[in-house]
N, C-alpha and C positions, 0 to 999 in steps of 0.2 A: 110340171115342175124337172125344177132343176140336178143335179147331177153333181153326186161331193164328189167332190176336186182329190187324187190321193196325192199322201206329201209331194210324189216326181213330178206330179203336173202342175201344180202347183205353183215348187217352186221351177220347173219351168216357165213356165206367165210373168213370176216376179220376176223373170228375169229384163223382162219391156219398162216395168215397172221400177227405174231408179232408187232409192230411198225408202221402197218399202218393204217390209223380211214378213215372213213367217212367224210371228209369238210362240211364246211356252203354252200360250191360252187355248191355242190352236185359230189367235185370226189372226188376219191381215194384221196390219198397224204400217204407219209412220210417226213421224215428228216433225214439228214446222214450230221452229221462234225467228218472231217479228220480232220488231223494235219495241213496238209498246205492244200495248195490251188493247186501243182498241185498235187497232190493225192485226192483232190479233184475234178478235172479239168480230169485226168486216175476214175474217177467212170461217170459222170460229160458223154466222150463218148465210157467207153465201153456202156452203157443204150444205149446210140445212135446207136452204132452198132448192139443193140440185137436186140430195137425198131425194126430198118431198116430192119431186119430180119428179120421178122415176121407179116411185116406191117402194128403196131399197136404208135403212138407217143405221146409221155407222152413230155407236159410243164418240162419244166429243168430251171432250176434259180438256182446259182452260186451266193450265200451273204455271206455276212461279208469269205471274200477270205475263206472261209473253210469249206461250208455249203452249203448241194448239199436240198432242194430240187422238189422231184414230184411228178406233179398232173396229172392222167388220167383218164378220162373215154371218153368213143363210142360219142364219138365229131359226127357218122354222126348219130348216131340213137336218141340224146336228150339223155343216161344216162350212165351208168355202165354197161357191158354184162361179158361176161364169156370171152369175148377179151381182154380185164383189166385184168382182173385173172386172166388169162397163160404168159399173160407179166406178175404182182404182182412173178410168180414164179417162170419167171425166173431170176428176175435179185434177187429175194432171195438166189435162188442155186448163186450167184456169187461168189467166193469166198471175204473176206472184210478182206481192214485194214483199222484200220482207220488211 
């Protein structure tokens, strides 16, 4: 089981992941804006496939037809862990098109 990161460790790790923040909810969060609904949906599905492959599942919200919000934490331990940052790295490495 992964150790829960304290706020200082989360903030230090976030420096390597521009665009990601620690939300008031205690989850890591990032927002993306795409050119249209189809691109937003394709991105959300790609993240879903990555998440399934590593068995770590973020909350994915598509809103205002072209925006995607990803939120994640390790719910089983109630905090941010190495697993969250591994998934963020995979997401950050995905090719992006607006």
